[in-house]
N, C-alpha and C positions, 0 to 999 in steps of 0.2 A: 597617696591619700590624696595628694592635689590634684593628679591628673584624674581620679572618680569625682572631686568637687567640680574641676573644670568641664567634664562630661556632664555632670548633672548640670550644672548650671547653662549648657551649651544647648541639651536637650529640653528645658524649659525655656529658652530664649526661644527655640525654633518654634514651642508648642505655643508660645505667645504671638510670636509672629502668624504663624498658620492660624491661628483664632481671630486674629486683628484682620488679616487678608479676608479671610472667608465671611467672616461678619459684615467687613467693608462692601464684599462683593452681593452679599443677601439682600443690603441696604439699599442698593443701587439697583439690581433686580427683578425684585420683588414688590408687588406693586403696593399703591397707599391706603388701599381701602379692599375690602373684602365682602360679599354674601355668604351668609351662613346660613343652613338649614335649620329651622327651630327644631330644639331640642337636641341639636347636636354641637359639638365644640370645633373652633377652629383648627383643622389639621393638614399641615403641608406636606405635600408630594415633593419633599427637596432630599439630596441625595447626604446630607447633612441634616442632623435632627435639630428641625427649629418647632421651639413651644410656644404658646401664647396663652396669655395669663390677663384677666378682669373681665368686671361685668360688663353684659351685652344687653343690647336695647332690642326687644323683641316688637317687632311690627310686621304687618303683610307685606307682601311684595308691590300691589298694589299703591301701597301708603307710602311709600318710601320717601316722597318729596315731601311729607311733612314729619316723617321720623327724626328722630334725633341720634346721632350713630354713637355709639357707644366706643370708648380706646382701650386698647388692647397691645400689649409689649410683647412683641416677639425679642426669644431670646433662643443663641445658638447652644446646643446641651443644657437646654432650660437654665445658664449663666450668663453668658456674654449677651451684652444688651446689644440690638441688632435696630431696631426701630420701632420707633408707636405707628400704628396703623389704626384705621376706622372700620368698624364690623359692624353690619346690621343684620339681626337674625330675621329670617322671611320666611312665609310659607312655600314651600317648594311649588313653583307652577308643574303643573301635567299637562304636557303638550304631544300632539300627532303629529310624530314625523313625516313629511312631506315627500320628495322624491320625483313627483310628477311635475312634467312640463305645463307652463301658463304662458299664455299671449298678455303681453302688456300691452296699453293705450292710455298714453300720456295727453292731456291738454295743458300747456302751460298757461303760468297765473303770469297774464302780461306775454309780450313777446320780446325773446329773443334776438339779440343782435349776434348775427355770426359771421357777418363779412364787409367790408367797405370797398367801394368803388366811386369809378368817374360816374357822375351824377349830370356832367356836361360841360363844355370848356375847361375840363381838367379838374374840376372844383368838385370837392366830397362836401356838400354842407353836413351831414353826422359828425364826420372826424373834427368838422372846425369848429363845430359847438361844443367838443369835447367827450362824444359818445365813444366808446370801445366796442370791439368786440367780447361778447359777452355780457354785456349790460341787458337789463330787462326793462323794455319800453312798457311803460305801465299807463300811460294818457298822454294824448296829443290836444291842447286848446280844452282842457277839461274832459275830453273825451274817455272813456276808458278803451283801452285798446287788449284786445282777445285773437287776434287772426292778424294772417298776411293782408286781407282784404281792408281792415280797419286801419291799417297802417297807410295803405295804397291810396284810400279815401280820401283819409285826413290831408295827408302832404299833397295830393291832386286838386282836392278842391279848395286851397288857401289861397289862389288866386295870387300866387308869388309873395303873399304878404309872410310876417315872421311869425313862427309858431312856437308855441311855449312846448316844451316836452319835459314830463316827469319820469325819471328812470331810477332803476335801482342797481348800485353796484354793492357786491362786500357789504352787503345785508344795509346797507344805507340808501337813504333816498335825496337825489339831487334833482335841480330843476334848472333848465338850462334854455336858450332861445336860438332857433335854429330859421336859416333863409334859405328855402328852395330853391334848386335851381331849375331853368326850362330848359326840357330837352326838345331839341330840335327834332331828334333821330325819334321820339315814341309821340311827339307834340302833348307831352304834359308835363307838372312840376315835379322833380324826382328828392330824394332826400341824400340817395348814393349809399344805402345799407340795403345787405340781405338781411333777412329776418326770419325764424322758425316759430312756429307756435303749437306744434305738438310733435310725439315722436312714438315709434314702435317700437317693439322686440319679443323677445322670448326668453324666459330664464326658468327656475327651478323652485318650487314651495319650499321652503325649510319648516316650517311649523305650522300646523293648526291648533287653536284653542278653543276645546268645544263649550266652554263655561264662556265665554263674551264672543265666539265667532271671528276673532281675529286672526290673521295669518302674516307671515313673515316670509320674504325669498328675497334671492340672488345675495344677500351679505356683503353687496357693495353698491354704490349709486349709479342711477344711470345718469350718465354725462351726456353733455352735447357731442357728437363727433366733430366738429369743426372747433369748437373754442375750449373742450375738454371740461368744462364748468357742468356743475351738478343741475340738472334741470329742474326749477320751481315747478310745480302743478298746483294748478287750481281743482281739478280733478282727473279722477283716469279710472279705467276699466281692465276687470280681468276678462281674458278669453279663452275658451277649451284651446288645446292646441294637440296636435300629433306630430312625432317625431316621425319622420321618413326616410331617415338617411344620416350616415355620420359622415362628415372630411376629416380623415383619419388625422391626426397631429404627428407632425415629424420635429426634428430639431431645426429650430430656426423660425419654423410656419405653424403658429400654432391652428388647429382642429375646430372644426365648428359642426354644433348639431344641425341639422336640416329640416325643418317642421314648417307646419303651414296652419293656419287659423283653421278651424274644422267649423264654426259657428258665428253667426253673426250677434249672436246675441250675448248680452254681457251674464258671466256666472261670477262676479264678484266685482265688489268698488275697491278703488285706490285713494287714501287719503295722504300718504306721506311716500316721499323720496329723499331721502336722506345718506348720509356716510355709511349708513349700516345696513342697508337695502331698500326695498319697497315693502310697505304694509298696508294694509285694508282689512275686508271682511269678505266670506266667501259666502256664497248662497247654500251652497251643497259642497259636501268633500265625501271623497269615495273611502270606505273604510276597510284601507288593505291593512291599516296597524290600529294596535288600541294606541291609548296615551301611555310615555312614559315619563319619568321625571327630568325635569332639566339638571343637566352637573352644572354646579358652579366650580368657577375657571381652576381653585385649589384643588379639587376632585379628578383633573384630567390630569393622565399620565404619559408617558412615552412610551408606545408599542402599540400593539396591535389594534384596530377596529374597523368598522364597517361604514359604508355609504349607502344610501337610497339614490338612485338616480334614473332617467328611463332614457335609455338610447334608441329603443325601438318602441312604437305605438303611442299609449299613452300612461302605460302603468310601471311605475319602479320595481327596482331590481335590485336586491343585496350584494355589494361587491366589498372585497377586503382590501385593507389600504392599511399603512402604519403610519402611525405620528410619531415625527423625527425630532422635533425639537417644539418645545414650549415657551412663548416669550408673554410671561404675565406682567410685563411692564407696559407694554405695548398697546393702545387705546385707538388703536386703528383697527385694518382689514386683515393684518397679517400676524396674526396670534399665534398660529402654529403652520409648521411645517411639514408637509406630509407626503407619501411616495403611495401609488396605486401600487400594489402588489398582486390584484387578482389578474389572471391569466386571461381569462375569457374578455376583461374589458382592455386590457393592453393589448390583445389581439384585432379588437373591435375600433379602437377608439387611439390606440398609441398611450393613452392615459388620460389626461384632463384635458377636455375641450370646452371651447366656449358654447356656452348654453347650460354646460353643468354647474354654474356658478348658482349657489343656494341649497345644492344638495346637502341633506342632513348628515352629521358626522356621530356615529353609534358607538360607544364604548362602555362595557360593563352596564350594559340596561338603561343606559341616558343618555340623552341627547346632548352632547359636548359642544356641537357648533354645526357650520358649514363651509363649503367649499368657495372659495372666491377668486383665485387666481390661478395660472398656471406659468412652471417657468417656461420662458419661450425657448430658450436652447434643452431642455429638458422637459417634456410632456407630462414623462410619468411622473414629476413633482408639481406641488404645487401649494399654496396657504391655505390657510383656514380660518375662520372667526369664532369668537365664542359666543355661544349661544346666549350667554349672559349678556352679552351687550348688545345682541339684536331682541332680546327679550323686552331687556329697559326701556329698548328706541320705542319699540311697539306699545309701549303702554302711555307712554306719554301722549299720546294724541287722542 
C-alpha cells in the first residue's frame, strides 16, 4: 500500500514538474501580443495544448495605432496559467504575392559619412570635431547637404574658416564646429571624410496591396556597405529588372542573382527603408497571381511551404521549401528557419542566393512571410520574416 501511495506521489510530482517546466517554456517563447483575424479566435500551433480566453477588441488592421488592445490569458491544457498577452482582432489583409525582381535606387536623407582620412599634415578635421563613420551630415553653415558635391562645395568655399555642422547619429541630432585643413596636394580645403549620397541594388517584391498600391520587398534593410548602418532615405525609385544569370551558392560562398536595369524610367516610388524591408508604391503590377490572405504568425506551422522567386528573366516561378523552425518571440527578420527542397532550384542556385531576399513564402494558401537571409555555410538553408511584421511596417508610413 505504501509503495502504491509513494508511486502515486512520484507520478503527481513528475506531472507538476512537467507542467511547470512546460508553462515556463511557453511563457518565454510565445510572443506578448497577437493579431487575430476578425470573427475567429486565437489558436496556437503548439505541441502542447494552449488555450486563450477573454474579450477582444475589434478594429481594422490599418487603425491599429489608435486601437485599445484586448487582454487574454494563455493556459496550458486550459488549466495551468502561462502568461497574459495582448490581442488585437483585425480585418485580414488580402495581398498579391510578389516574387518578381525589382531595381532599387535610393537618394539618402542627408549625406552619410563612410570613412575618414588625412586631409593634410596628418590631420582629419571631421574626426577631430567628433564625427564618426555612419553619421549623417544634414547641413553645413545652415545649408542643407544632399550630395557629395554639396559637401565639397561647402568645405572648399569656407576659406579656411570654421564651419558649423549639424549631423545625426542614432536618431539624435548634434552640432559641432569643424576647422577644414588646406591640402597642398589638391589646392583646396578638406574635411578628411568620405561620404555617400545614394545607393542602388536589386531585390525581390514580397507583396502588393491592390487597395492601396503599396508594396513591400526584401524583408530586411538596405545597409551601407562600409558602415553597416541602415541607409536613411529622402526618396527612392523602383526600376524594372531582368535576371540574366545566377552565381551559384556553395558552402562558405553566398551565391548571387545577376541582373540589370532594363529601363531608365521609374516603375514605382520608395518611401521607407527600415529594418523590415523596403516599402513604397508601384505604378503597375503584373497579374501573375490573385490576392491571398496574409497569415498571422500563430497560423504558421513547421512543414512544407513554397516560395515565389525569379532566377531567370522577369517572371517568378514556384519552388518548394520546408519551414523547419518558427521563432514567435523574435521581433527581428529571422522569425523562421527554412530549407530549400526543390530539386530544380537547388540545381540552378544551390539554394538561397543574394537577390532572392523578399521572395514570398506561401503556406496553406496564405502569405506567411519572405526569405531574408542565407546560411553562408549551408546555402540550402536560410531565414524568413513574418509577413505580419512587414505589413505592419508598411502601413506605418
